[in-house]
C-alpha positions in Angstrom: -25.1 12.5 8.6 -22.0 12.1 6.9 -21.5 9.9 3.8 -18.3 8.2 4.9 -16.9 7.9 8.8 -13.5 6.5 8.6 -12.1 5.3 12.2 -8.2 5.7 12.1 -6.1 8.6 11.2 -3.1 7.3 10.0 -1.7 6.9 6.0 -4.3 4.5 4.9 -7.4 6.3 6.5 -6.0 9.7 5.4 -5.3 8.7 1.9 -8.9 7.4 1.9 -10.4 10.4 3.0 -8.6 12.2 0.6 -10.0 9.8 -2.2 -13.6 10.2 -1.1 -13.5 14.1 -0.5 -12.0 14.5 -4.1 -15.3 13.2 -5.3 -17.3 15.2 -3.4 -18.1 12.9 -0.4 -18.7 14.3 2.9 -16.0 12.5 5.3 -15.0 12.7 8.9 -12.3 10.8 10.2 -12.0 9.8 13.8 -8.3 9.4 15.3 -7.9 8.1 18.6 -4.6 9.7 19.3 -4.5 13.2 20.7 -1.5 14.7 18.9 -0.3 14.1 15.5 3.5 13.9 16.3 4.7 11.1 18.1 8.3 9.5 18.2 7.1 6.3 17.1 6.1 7.9 13.9 9.2 9.9 13.4 12.5 8.7 12.1 14.3 6.1 13.1 11.4 4.0 14.4 8.7 5.4 12.1 10.7 4.6 9.1 8.7 2.8 6.3 9.2 1.7 2.6 7.1 3.1 -0.3 7.5 0.5 -3.2 7.2 1.3 -6.9 3.6 0.9 -7.3 2.7 3.0 -4.1 4.9 5.7 -5.4 2.8 5.5 -9.0 -0.3 6.1 -6.7 0.8 9.1 -5.4 1.8 10.5 -8.6 -1.4 9.7 -10.3 -3.1 11.9 -7.7 -0.2 14.6 -7.4 1.3 13.9 -4.5 4.4 12.4 -5.4 6.7 15.5 -5.1 5.5 16.3 -1.8 5.8 12.9 -0.3 9.3 12.7 -1.4 10.5 16.3 -0.4 9.0 15.6 2.9 10.8 12.4 3.2 14.0 13.9 2.2 14.0 12.4 -1.5 15.0 14.1 -4.6 11.9 13.4 -6.7 13.9 13.2 -10.0 15.5 9.9 -8.6 12.0 8.2 -8.3 11.4 9.0 -11.7 12.6 8.2 -15.3 14.5 10.7 -17.6 11.7 12.9 -18.8 12.4 12.1 -22.5 13.1 8.4 -22.2 11.1 6.4 -24.7 11.5 3.3 -22.9 11.1 2.2 -19.2 14.4 2.2 -17.2 15.5 -1.1 -15.3 14.9 -1.1 -11.8 17.8 0.4 -9.6 16.2 -1.0 -6.0 15.1 -4.2 -5.2 15.5 -4.7 -1.2 16.1 -8.1 0.4 14.2 -11.6 1.0 14.6 -12.7 4.7 17.5 -10.5 5.3 19.2 -11.4 1.8 20.0 -8.6 -0.5 19.2 -8.8 -3.8 20.2 -7.2 -7.1 18.2 -5.4 -9.1 20.8 -6.1 -12.0 19.4 -9.7 -12.0 15.9 -8.7 -13.0 14.9 -10.3 -16.4 12.6 -7.1 -17.2 11.8 -8.8 -20.5 10.0 -11.4 -18.4 7.7 -8.4 -17.0 4.5 -6.8 -18.2 5.2 -3.8 -20.2 5.8 -0.3 -18.7 6.5 3.3 -19.7 8.6 5.6 -18.5 6.9 8.0 -15.8 7.9 10.3 -12.8 6.9 7.2 -10.6 9.8 4.4 -11.5 11.4 3.6 -8.0 10.4 3.2 -4.4 11.7 5.1 -1.7 11.9 5.4 2.1 9.6 7.8 4.0 8.3 8.1 7.6 4.8 7.4 9.0 5.2 11.3 10.4 6.1 12.5 6.8 3.2 10.4 5.1 0.7 11.4 7.7 1.8 15.1 7.0 1.1 15.1 3.5 -1.7 12.9 3.4 -3.5 15.1 6.1 -2.8 18.1 4.2 -4.8 16.8 1.2 -7.5 15.5 3.0 -8.2 18.6 4.8 -7.8 20.9 1.8 -10.4 18.7 0.1 -13.0 19.0 2.9 -12.5 16.2 4.8 -13.1 16.7 8.7 -10.1 15.2 11.3 -11.3 15.0 14.7 -8.5 13.6 17.1 -8.8 12.1 20.7 -11.6 10.0 19.8 -11.2 6.2 20.1 -14.0 4.2 18.5 -16.0 2.9 21.6 -19.2 1.5 20.0 -20.4 0.7 16.4 -24.1 0.0 15.4 -25.4 -0.4 11.9 -28.8 -0.6 10.5 -30.4 -0.6 6.6 -29.1 2.9 6.0 -26.5 4.2 8.1 -24.0 3.4 11.0 -23.7 5.1 14.5 -20.4 5.4 15.9 -19.3 6.4 19.3 -15.8 7.9 19.8 -14.6 10.1 22.4 -17.7 10.8 24.1 -19.7 11.8 20.9 -22.0 10.1 18.4 -21.1 10.3 14.5 -23.5 8.7 12.0 -22.6 8.1 8.7 -23.9 6.1 5.3 -20.8 4.1 5.5 -17.8 3.4 8.3 -14.3 2.5 7.3 -12.1 0.7 9.8 -8.5 1.7 9.2 -7.8 1.7 13.0 -4.6 -0.7 12.5 -3.8 -4.2 13.6 -5.6 -4.2 16.6 -8.8 -2.5 15.1 -11.8 -1.7 17.5 -14.0 -1.5 14.3 -13.1 -5.2 13.1 -13.9 -6.4 16.5 -17.1 -4.6 17.1 -18.5 -5.2 13.7 -17.5 -9.0 14.4 -15.2 -9.7 11.4 -13.8 -13.2 11.4 -9.8 -12.9 11.6 -7.7 -15.7 10.9 -4.3 -16.8 10.0 -1.2 -18.1 11.9 0.2 -17.3 15.2 3.9 -15.7 15.8 7.0 -17.4 15.8 9.2 -14.4 17.2 9.0 -10.9 19.2 10.6 -8.3 17.1 12.0 -5.2 18.9 12.9 -1.7 17.4 14.5 0.6 19.5 16.8 3.7 19.3 19.6 3.1 21.8 23.0 4.6 23.0 25.6 1.8 22.4 29.0 1.9 24.6 30.9 0.7 21.7 28.6 0.9 18.2 31.6 -0.9 16.3 30.7 -4.3 17.7 27.3 -4.4 15.6 28.2 -3.7 11.8 25.5 -2.0 9.9 23.1 -4.4 7.9 21.0 -7.5 8.5 22.7 -10.3 10.2 21.1 -13.7 10.6 22.8 -15.5 13.5 21.8 -19.2 14.9 19.7 -17.4 17.5 17.7 -14.8 15.4 18.6 -11.7 13.6 19.3 -8.2 14.1 19.7 -5.2 11.9 21.4 -1.9 12.1 20.5 0.9 10.1 22.7 4.2 9.4 20.5 5.9 12.1 22.3 6.7 15.1 21.5 4.1 17.6 19.0 2.5 15.3 18.6 -1.4 15.8 15.8 -4.0 15.3 16.0 -7.8 16.5 13.9 -10.9 16.0 13.8 -13.4 19.1 12.5 -16.5 18.4 10.7 -16.8 21.5 7.3 -17.9 20.2 6.3 -14.3 20.7 6.3 -15.1 24.4 7.4 -11.5 25.4 4.4 -9.7 27.4 3.8 -6.5 25.6 2.5 -5.3 28.9 5.9 -5.5 30.6 8.2 -2.4 30.1 11.0 -2.6 27.7 14.0 -2.3 30.3 17.5 -1.6 29.0 18.5 -4.8 30.7 15.8 -6.8 28.8 16.9 -5.4 25.5 20.6 -5.7 26.2 20.2 -9.2 27.3 18.1 -10.2 24.1 20.5 -8.2 21.7 23.6 -10.0 23.4 22.2 -13.6 22.8 21.0 -12.9 19.1 24.4 -11.2 18.1 26.8 -13.4 20.2 28.5 -10.3 21.5 28.8 -8.6 24.9 27.1 -5.1 23.5 26.2 -3.0 26.0 23.6 -0.3 26.1 24.3 2.7 27.8 20.8 4.0 27.5 17.4 3.0 25.7 15.7 6.3 24.2 12.7 4.5 22.6 11.5 1.0 21.9 8.7 -0.7 20.7 7.7 -4.6 20.0 6.1 -6.4 17.1 5.5 -10.1 16.2 4.8 -12.1 12.8 1.3 -12.9 13.7 -0.2 -13.2 10.2 -4.1 -12.7 10.2 -6.6 -11.6 7.9 -10.4 -10.8 7.7 -12.4 -13.4 5.5 -14.0 -10.5 4.2 -13.4 -6.8 3.8 -17.2 -5.9 4.1 -19.9 -6.6 6.5 -23.1 -4.7 5.6 -22.1 -1.0 5.5 -18.8 -1.2 7.4 -15.7 -2.0 5.7 -12.2 -2.5 6.4 -8.8 -1.3 4.8 -5.2 -1.6 5.7 -3.8 -3.3 8.8 -7.6 -3.3 10.2 -8.2 -6.1 7.1 -4.7 -7.7 7.4 -1.4 -7.7 9.7 1.8 -9.6 9.0 5.4 -9.2 10.1 7.4 -6.0 8.6 9.8 -8.1 6.8 9.7 -6.4 3.2 8.2 -3.4 4.1 5.0 -4.3 2.7 2.4 -2.9 5.2 2.0 0.7 4.2 2.1 -0.3 0.5 -0.7 -3.0 1.1 -2.9 -0.4 2.6 -2.5 2.2 0.0 -3.2 -0.3 -2.4 -6.8 -0.7 -0.7 -7.5 2.6 -0.2 -7.1 3.4 -3.8 -9.2 0.6 -4.9 -12.0 1.3 -2.2 -12.2 5.0 -2.7 -13.9 5.5 -6.0 -15.9 2.2 -5.4 -17.2 3.5 -2.3 -17.8 7.2 -3.6 -19.6 5.6 -6.6 -22.1 4.0 -4.1 -22.6 7.3 -2.2 -23.5 9.0 -5.1 -25.7 6.4 -6.4 -24.3 5.6 -10.0 -22.6 2.4 -8.8 -23.3 -0.4 -11.2 -24.6 -3.5 -9.2 -21.8 -5.5 -7.2 -19.3 -2.8 -7.6 -18.5 -2.5 -4.1 -18.2 -6.1 -3.4 -15.1 -6.2 -6.0 -13.1 -4.8 -3.2 -12.7 -7.6 -1.4 -12.5 -10.0 -4.8 -9.7 -7.7 -5.7 -8.0 -6.8 -2.8 -8.5 -9.9 -0.7 -5.9 -12.0 -2.7 -3.5 -9.2 -2.9 -3.4 -9.4 0.9 -3.2 -13.1 1.2 -0.2 -13.3 -1.1 1.7 -10.4 1.1 1.0 -12.5 4.3 2.7 -15.6 2.5 5.3 -13.8 1.3 5.7 -12.4 4.9 5.5 -16.1 6.3 7.9 -17.6 4.0 10.9 -15.1 5.0 10.0 -15.7 8.9 10.3 -19.7 7.8 13.7 -19.0 6.2 14.9 -17.1 9.2 14.0 -19.3 11.8 17.0 -20.7 13.6 17.3 -24.3 13.9 19.7 -27.3 12.9 18.4 -27.5 9.6 18.2 -23.5 9.1 21.8 -22.9 7.6 21.0 -25.4 4.8 17.5 -23.8 4.2 19.1 -20.4 3.9 21.8 -21.3 1.6 19.2 -23.0 -0.9 16.5 -20.1 -0.7 19.8 -17.6 -1.4 21.0 -19.7 -4.6 17.5 -19.5 -6.0 16.8 -16.1 -5.1 19.9 -14.9 -6.8 19.0 -16.6 -10.1 17.6 -14.3 -12.7 14.1 -15.9 -12.2 14.2 -16.0 -8.5 15.1 -12.4 -8.4 12.5 -11.3 -11.1 10.2 -13.3 -9.0 10.9 -11.4 -6.3 10.7 -8.2 -7.7 7.2 -8.9 -9.1 6.0 -9.8 -5.5 7.2 -6.8 -4.0 7.4 -3.7 -6.4 3.1 -3.2 -6.4 3.5 -2.9 -10.0 2.3 -6.3 -11.2 -0.7 -7.2 -9.4 -3.4 -9.0 -12.0 -7.0 -8.7 -10.9 -9.1 -11.0 -12.6 -11.6 -8.8 -14.7 -12.8 -11.8 -16.9 -10.8 -10.8 -20.0 -8.0 -12.4 -22.0 -6.5 -9.1 -23.0 -2.9 -8.9 -21.3 -3.2 -5.3 -19.9 -6.7 -5.7 -18.6 -6.9 -6.2 -15.0 -3.5 -4.7 -14.5 -2.1 -1.3 -13.6 -2.0 0.8 -16.7 1.5 1.9 -18.2 2.3 5.8 -18.2 1.2 6.5 -21.6 1.9 9.7 -23.0 0.5 11.6 -26.1 2.5 13.3 -28.6 1.7 16.8 -26.7 3.5 15.9 -23.6 0.4 15.0 -21.8 0.5 11.7 -19.3 -2.1 9.4 -18.2 -0.8 9.9 -14.6 -1.9 13.5 -15.0 -5.5 12.7 -16.3 -5.9 10.7 -13.4 -5.5 13.5 -10.7 -9.2 14.0 -10.2 -10.1 10.6 -9.4 -12.2 9.9 -12.7 -12.1 7.2 -15.2 -9.9 8.0 -18.3 -10.6 7.1 -21.8 -7.3 7.2 -23.9 -8.2 7.1 -27.7 -5.1 6.6 -29.9 -7.3 6.1 -33.1 -6.9 8.5 -36.2 -10.6 9.2 -36.2 -11.5 9.6 -32.6 -13.5 6.5 -32.8 -14.9 6.8 -29.0 -15.6 10.4 -28.6 -19.2 10.2 -29.1 -19.5 7.0 -27.1 -17.4 8.5 -24.2 -20.0 11.6 -24.3 -22.4 9.3 -22.6 -20.5 9.0 -19.4 -19.0 12.6 -19.5 -19.3 13.1 -15.6 -17.4 10.2 -14.8 -14.9 9.8 -17.6 -11.9 12.2 -18.7 -12.0 11.5 -22.6 -8.1 12.1 -24.1 -7.4 11.8 -27.8 -4.6 11.8 -29.8 -1.4 9.9 -31.1 0.8 8.6 -28.5 4.5 8.6 -28.2 4.1 4.6 -27.6 0.7 3.2 -27.4 2.1 -0.6 -27.1 0.0 -1.5 -30.2 -3.2 -0.4 -28.5 -6.1 1.6 -30.2 -7.9 2.9 -27.4 -8.2 1.9 -23.3 -10.3 2.6 -20.6 -8.7 3.2 -17.2 -10.5 2.8 -14.2 -9.9 6.0 -11.5 -7.6 3.4 -9.4 -5.3 3.2 -12.4 -6.4 -0.1 -13.3 -6.9 -1.0 -17.2 -10.5 -2.0 -17.4 -10.7 -2.6 -21.2 -8.3 -2.0 -24.2 -9.3 -1.7 -28.1 -7.4 -2.7 -31.0 -6.2 -0.4 -33.5 -9.8 0.4 -34.7 -11.6 0.5 -31.4 -15.3 -0.5 -31.3 -17.4 1.9 -29.7 -20.1 -0.7 -28.7 -17.2 -2.7 -26.6 -16.2 0.2 -25.1 -19.4 1.0 -24.0 -20.1 -2.4 -22.5 -17.0 -2.2 -20.5 -18.0 1.6 -19.5 -21.4 0.5 -18.2 -19.8 -2.3 -16.1 -17.5 -0.2 -14.1 -19.1 3.3 -14.4 -23.0 2.2 -14.3 -25.4 3.4 -16.4 -25.0 6.2 -19.2 -26.3 9.4 -18.2 -29.3 10.7 -19.7 
């Protein structure tokens, strides 16, 4: 019996497999596709955005440099100056409903404190690059990956889950569905999936234009929808507000795509050839819970939305890093009561917010007689300092706040990348997936108390280059601050926080 069976070998399933294997769990990943490579995963159709929060998660597991290089990005352009003492202002922001936003308009003073780190910016990647890096990590840590194994049945009892996939049976103590927006696990396990129906059919294609100059690069909102051209040769995207009437079982012919593009763009553009194409919609749905018994969901299996704003991959990585250590703690038997259920209570609101962010963009882009007035209003609001800052807070992935029942401003947020005077960074201390206690006190006040959780906590002490006024901090394995201490930290208060998240002290 495996500790965990994961259905779905995309980036989210593979990242989760690595998280679990890092802690010594036995993991098998069941992937329906027979081959790793796919034209839909490669550039340009497989293009995806990693926000700063996802980059930070990769950095904390030692994966940032490999992911950047696989994505064709210079890792140094993602991080801050190694000798910087203050976090630099953001360089990139993106768009809202096709409206480009300027990072220089962000009010950094209105954001929670950050410290310089090797992960300050997001970057573009592809599903192929992400899958390659995360697959190598998962297999190197001992996870087993089985391809050509689509899930057919799921049955759980009090102590395990039995999965049939690819004609074989696999039993695990837990099953996690990471099998995408049309999740078989979600359906077979009986999760409620609720939300809003789509307004448009989206298209993404690689084509050969007769005259590429007819369609300029960038986002273009028109009276009939939106089209996008990227610098990749022949890469075009469209949103046709047809109520998602296009039947996905129909072939994506050159004639159909050309007719849609002509109507949306208002040009007589001609497509000589369609080399690759796929469709999507803005259907926005979410399960009411992320756990039913011994079955959990992560990534698109738990929530789907339009790709506007590029939040899907980032949301899934956030799910996986939150779930991984909690499920591992449960497998190994030291999880405090209710720990696994905090996966839903913490991540469900984040998913709901991303769905609403997507819905708001769709509503702003929808054609109609009142659309130009709405777009002008939203554009003017978004271009203000407050509006731009609000957009950055909602899309960077750095400023989620989990309600952990504390009034301390750092608690429940991703930790700044504290750096000791000897150069050691918090991100480096988190690479083995353990919790970390940072003790900045002059007398190592928490040294003895931390020994009670020695196998679950990495203790690091010494003066910091910038401690942001803290005397100590307990950082969960996912990089979230669980507790902070004053300049003279209280060992008893630390012990209560450690027991809450890391279980009873070891004998």
